[in-house]
N, C-alpha and C positions, 0 to 999 in steps of 0.2 A: 504493499499499499504506499502510495507516495505521500509526502508530508503535507499537512494542512497548516494554515496559518490562523491565528486569532483574528477577531474583527479589526478592521482598518484603524490605523492610528495617524494616517497622514492627510486626513480630510477628503481622500478620494476613495475611500472604501477599502484600501489595501494597507497592510502593515509595511513598515520599512524592512528591506532585506536585513537579516541578522548575520553578522560577521563575527567569527571567532578568531582571535589572534593569540598564539601560545608562544612565549619567549620568556627566557629566564632573566632578560635585561630589561629594567624598567625604562631605560632610554629608548629601546626599540619599540616597546609598546606605546610610549608617548609619541614616537614618530609616526606610528601607524595612525593614531588618533588625529594628529595634526594634518597629515597628508590627506586623509579621507574626510576632513571637514568640508562641508558643502561651500565654505567660503574660500577654500584654498584655490590659488591660481592655477594649478594643474587641471582643474575641472574644465578649463577651456579646451584641452585636448579631447574631452568627450564630445564636445560639440563638433570638433573637426572629424572625429570617427563617425559620427552620425552623418555628416555631409558626405564623407567617402561612401558610406553604405548607400546613401540615396543615389549617388552617381552610379554605383554598380547596378542597382535595380531599377534605374530610370524612374524613380519615384520621388515625390516630395512629401515630407511629413511636417509635423508641427515643430516649432522651435524647441531644441533639446533642453530639457530641464536638468538642473544639477541633481544627481542622485543624493538621497539621504539614507543613512544606514543606522542600524541598531548595533553598536559595537560592544562586544564582550571581550575582555582580556584575561589571560591566565598566565601565571608564572611557571607553573609546573604541569606535567602531563597528567597526573592524577586529578588535579583540579579541573583540567579541560575535559577529561572523561566524565566527571560528575556533572559539569555544565551541559554537556551533550545529553546525558542521561535525563537530566531535569527538562531540557528543551523538547525532547521527544515525548516525554511523559505529558507535558503540558500542551503539546501540539503547536509548539512555537519554534520549529526546527531552524537550525542555522543553514543558510545557503552555501556559505563558503568558509573553510577553515584554513588559515595560514599558520603552518606549524614549523617551528625551528627544529633542527635535528639535534643539536647539542644543548642540553638543559640540565647540567649538573646541579645538585647531586641526585635528582630523581630520574625516572625513566626517560629515555630519549624520545625524539620526535617520531621515529619510525613505530615504536611500540605504541605511542599515543595515537597515531594515525590508524594503526591496526584495530585498536579498541573502538575508536570512533566509527570506523567503517562497519564494524560488526553491529553497532547499535543503530546506525543511520546510513544505509547503503546509497542514499541519494545525495548526500552532501558532497560538494566539490572540494577536493583537498589539494592544497598547494604546499609542497615541501619547500621550505626556505633554507637553503644550504649552499655550501661551496662544493666544487667537484671532488674535494678531498675527503668529505665527510663519510658517506656511505655510497657504494656504487649504485647508479640508478637502476641497474637491472635487478639488484637485489631488493631495492625498495619496491619496484614494480611487482615482483613476485609475491612480496608479503602484503601488499595493499591493492589487490584487484578491485574493480576492473581498470585497466589502463587508461580508458577514455575519461575516467573521473579522477585522474591523478596527474597534476602538472608540477613543474619545478620553476623556482625563481632563484637566480644565483646572487649571492651576496658578493660585493655591494650592488644594489639594484637602483635604478633611476626612479624618481617619484612618479614620473609619467607612466612608467611601466606598471607600477602598482595600481595607479588610478585606472588604467585601461584594463588590466587583468581583472581587477575587482568588478568593474562594470560589466565586462563580457561574461564572466562566470556567473554573476548574480542574474543577469538577464537570461542566460542559458538555463539555470536552475528553475527560474520562474516559468520560462517557456515550456520546459519539459512537464512541469507540474500542471500547467493549463492544458497542455496537449492530452495528458492522461485523463483529466476530468472531462475533456471534450470527447474522448473516446467512450467514457462511461455514459455520457449523455447520448451519444449516437446509438449505443447499444440499447439503451432504454427506449429510445424513440422507435428503433426498428422492431423491437419486441412488441411494442404496443400496437404497431400498425402492420402486423404480418398479414392480415386480411385485405390490405389495401396496397398492393404492389407498387402502383404508380406513385402514391404518396411517399412510401418508404424510399423508393429510388430517388425522388426529388430531394428528400431530406438527406440521403447519403451524399448526393452531389454537393449540396450546400456544405455539409460537414467537411468533405474533401477539400473544398475551396478554402475553408477556414484553416485546415491543417496545413495547406500549402503556404498560407499567409504566415503561419507560425514558423514553418521551416524556413521561410524567406527571412524572418526575424533572426533566427539563429545564424544564418549564413551572413547577414549584414553585419552583425556584431563581430563575429569571428574574422571575417574578411577585413573589416576595417582595422582590427587589431594587428593583423599580419602586415598590412600595408603601411601602418604608422611605425611599426618596429623596423621595417626594411625599407627606407625611403628610396634606395636605389632601384628597387623593382616596383615602386608604386605605379599602379596602372597596369602592371604585367598581366596579372590574372584577368583583368577586365579585357585587355586586348586579346589574350589567348581565347578567352570565352567567345568573344565576337568572331574571331577568325574561324574557330571550330564550328560555330553556328553556320557560318557562310559556306564552309566546306561540306557540312552535313546537308545543307539545303541544296547544294549543287549536286550531291549524290542521290537526291530524291527521297531523303528520309521524311517520314511524316512529322507533323508539327510537334506532337507531344514528345516524340523521341529527340527531336532537335532541341527542345526546351530542357530536357534532362542533360543533354551534352553541354549546353550553355551553363546550366547550374554547376556541373561538375567542373567546368573550366574556371568559373568564378571562385571556387574553393580548392583548386587542385594543389595549391601550395600551403594549404592550411596547417600542414605538419610542421612548417618552419617556426611556429611558435615555440617549439621545443628546442630550437637552436639558438645559442647566444648571439645577440646582436653583432658583437665584434666579428664573429665568423661570416654572418650574412653580408656585412659591409666591408670585409677585408679587401684591400686593393691589390695585394699580391696573390701568388699561387698558394692554394691550400695544401697543408701537409697531409699525410695519410690519415691521421687521427681526425683532423677536421673534415676531410672529405668523407670519412665513414659516418660522421654525424649527418652531413648533408644527405648522404644516400639513404639515411633512415627516415627522411621526412615523408615519403609515400606511406610507410607503415604507420607512422604517428597519425597522419591524415586519416588513414583507413580506421584506426582505432577510435578517433574522435567522431567520425561520421557514421559508423556502422550501426549504432543503435537508434539512429534517427530514421524513421520509416518513411524515407522518400518514395515517391511513385516510381523512381528510376534507380538503377544500381550505382548511385553516385559514389558510394564508399569504394566499390570494386574498380570503378573508372579511375578514381584518384590513386588507388593502390597500384594500378598498372600503367600509369602514364609515362613511366621511365623504362618500360620493357621494350625490347626490340624484336623484330620478326625473326632474326637469326639466333635469339636466345642470349645475346650478349648484354642485355639490359639488366636492370635491378629493380626491386630487391629480390624478386622471385626467380629470375632467369627464364620467364615464360617464352614460348615460341609461337609464331604464326596463329593457328586457330585457337590456341590457348589464351590468346589476348582478345578481350572484347573489342568489337569494331568501334564502339564509342571511345575506348582508350587509344586505339590506333589513330583516330582523328585527332584526339587531344594531343597525342605525341607529335604529330606533324605541326600542328598549330604552335605548340610550345617551342619546338626547335626553330621554326621560322621567326617567331617573335623574339626569342632569346638572341638569335644571331643578328637580327636586324635592328636591335636597340642597344643602348649603352649599358655596360655592366661596370661594377667597381674595379674589375681586374683588366678591362679592355674597352676600347671605343667600339661603336657600332660597326659591324661588318657590312651592313647594308642588305636590303631585300634581295638584290640580284645574286649576292653570294649565298644567301640563305636558300634560294630557289635552286641554285646550282648544286648545293649540298644534298637536298632531298632528291633531286633528279639523279644524281650519281648513285645514291644509296637506295633507289627505288627497287623494291623486291628483295633487298638485303637487310637493311635496318628498318625501312619504313614500308607500310602497306602500298602496293602498287596503285590500287584504285583510289586510295586517299591522296597520294601524291599527284596523281593526274587531275583530280578534281581541284586540289589546291593551285595547281598551275593554271588551270582554266580560270579560277577566281581572280588571280592576279593578272595574267597575261591577256585574257579576253574580256573580262568584266571589270577590269580597272579597280580592283580592290586596293584600298590604302590602309595601312596601319595607322590608327589615330592615337 
């Protein structure tokens, strides 16, 4: 059963999201309170994230309001566990918990997170740590599921904390609303089993609402990635638009094209797990840094797979660096083992990446990008997809915007 909240306290019928911060240093807890105050200057970045999301989905919303939170702080793991136990019992659950790893003399943050996850499987947990504390793989094994476990490295930027808090709080609230929407749908369908037409109409309405909710999740997470990685700002949007154009040229139906576009918009969502210094590094990556980069499709898959999109978005994201000859990553899939949607996204991703500026090199240009996919047609890239991409550029005058 998903968490419920007590009656609204913010004048709009809803309670403020509840956040839990666990750190043995009073100065760290005071910093969290100061940064997440609605009067802090860093909240201007939330407005920027909202504007980016609106650009991605070609919509316009109301002026973003500064979020307000109900903050609870604890200095030790045992105290935090009791706070979560009380919150669950009172049906006033926490949406996000930020937990430091080292908290002497009591239990460490990994133990604390384990206990909290057992009591509340829906809470979003952020491990606050340096890379030297505990291996990330060990933490992930002890605190499943991986899509509800993120990391923030010390020292972090104030803007990063503001954005991550806003994104995870929105994700938690959206998943809760989606669950209740499903319950409502089931109730309505059960009551109208003798009226098939009315039940179908209600189902279509609910599906539309769910897609809006999915769009909300995508907007927040996409905005977060693009703000953290300014060098590739707009990359996901351009890839999505090119992939949509290629799929249209190949004669795909409109609903399938929309699924490809949505996958394109979030295909690099897994980069939220990669330190900003690596994403924006101007020189060549070393072996360990590139290993982190190569893991971003898997991280993206873990983040997206529990969202019930009408399309295989998580699998498309997982496969967008695979190659037809099996030389891609992270799974080494070949030919028919790769979804056609992922093959389209692969070509769009390669063309956009080569044709635009990157921190480690200037733009190579569209002509060089098209030459690359032409030479590797049928080897690295799907032949039919490459031919459609060439038509889009050479005969229909497509321009990367």
